[in-house]
C-alpha positions in Angstrom: -36.1 -16.1 1.7 -34.4 -13.2 0.0 -31.0 -14.8 -0.5 -29.3 -12.1 1.6 -27.5 -14.9 3.5 -25.4 -15.5 0.4 -23.7 -12.1 0.7 -21.9 -13.1 3.9 -18.3 -12.0 3.0 -17.3 -8.4 3.6 -14.9 -7.4 0.8 -12.8 -4.4 0.1 -11.3 -3.5 -3.3 -8.0 -1.5 -3.4 -6.7 0.4 -6.4 -3.0 0.8 -7.0 -1.8 4.1 -5.7 0.3 6.4 -7.8 3.3 6.7 -8.1 4.6 3.4 -9.2 8.2 2.1 -9.4 9.8 -0.3 -11.8 11.0 -3.7 -10.5 14.0 -5.7 -11.8 11.8 -7.1 -14.6 10.7 -3.7 -15.8 7.1 -4.0 -14.5 5.3 -1.1 -12.8 4.7 -1.9 -9.2 2.5 0.3 -7.0 4.1 2.0 -4.0 0.8 1.5 -2.1 -2.9 0.8 -2.3 -6.0 3.0 -1.9 -9.2 1.5 -0.7 -11.8 2.2 -3.4 -14.9 0.1 -2.8 -16.3 -1.9 0.2 -19.2 -4.4 -0.3 -20.5 -7.8 0.5 -20.0 -10.7 -1.9 -20.1 -14.5 -2.5 -17.0 -16.5 -3.0 -17.4 -19.4 -5.5 -14.9 -22.2 -5.7 -13.4 -22.7 -9.2 -12.7 -26.2 -10.4 -11.5 -27.3 -13.7 -9.1 -25.8 -16.2 -5.3 -26.4 -16.5 -4.6 -22.8 -15.5 -6.5 -23.3 -12.2 -4.7 -26.6 -11.6 -1.3 -25.0 -12.3 -2.1 -22.2 -9.8 -3.0 -24.8 -7.1 0.3 -26.6 -7.7 2.1 -23.3 -7.1 0.2 -22.9 -3.8 -2.3 -20.4 -5.0 -6.1 -20.6 -5.2 -8.4 -19.3 -8.0 -11.9 -18.3 -6.9 -14.8 -16.5 -8.6 -16.4 -13.6 -6.7 -20.0 -12.4 -7.2 -20.8 -8.9 -6.1 -23.8 -6.6 -6.7 -23.4 -4.0 -9.4 -23.0 -0.3 -8.8 -20.7 2.5 -9.6 -17.9 1.3 -7.3 -18.2 -2.3 -8.5 -18.0 -1.4 -12.1 -14.9 0.7 -11.4 -12.9 -2.4 -10.4 -10.2 -3.2 -12.9 -7.7 -6.0 -13.5 -4.6 -5.3 -11.4 -6.5 -4.2 -8.3 -6.6 -6.3 -5.2 -9.4 -7.7 -3.0 -9.2 -8.0 0.7 -11.4 -10.2 3.0 -12.2 -7.8 5.8 -12.7 -10.7 8.3 -9.1 -11.7 8.3 -7.2 -9.3 6.0 -6.3 -11.9 3.3 -5.5 -10.2 0.0 -6.1 -11.6 -3.5 -5.1 -10.3 -7.0 -8.0 -9.4 -9.3 -7.3 -11.3 -12.6 -10.6 -10.9 -14.5 -13.6 -8.6 -14.3 -16.9 -9.4 -16.0 -19.5 -6.6 -15.7 -21.4 -7.6 -18.8 -22.8 -11.2 -18.3 -25.5 -10.1 -15.9 -26.7 -6.5 -15.3 -27.3 -7.0 -11.6 -23.9 -8.5 -10.8 -20.2 -8.1 -11.4 -18.2 -11.3 -11.5 -14.4 -11.3 -10.7 -11.8 -14.0 -10.9 -9.3 -13.7 -8.1 -6.0 -15.5 -7.4 -4.1 -15.7 -4.1 -3.7 -15.3 -1.3 -1.1 -12.7 -1.8 1.5 -11.9 0.8 
């Protein structure tokens, strides 16, 4: 068995489109999103830390995503968003780890985002 069945989720990663506008808090908010990378990945349930528990109390989930490495995968940055192509649910990319394993990129996502 090749393990191909683990890569069952179709994912799209969107970069913030320029220009951005400032919100009431002085933060830059993108005016739109540009699809930058489409791939398959594995969603891994996160359990444990206080930050994860606090996010759950606020009605948000924290998950880890494992995708195969490549030029598009290594271009993903914190502040991008991830979409599940099956249902269109969007998630914020909170952390990107392209160093731990050469063959994979690990992401921490939080959402779903409205």
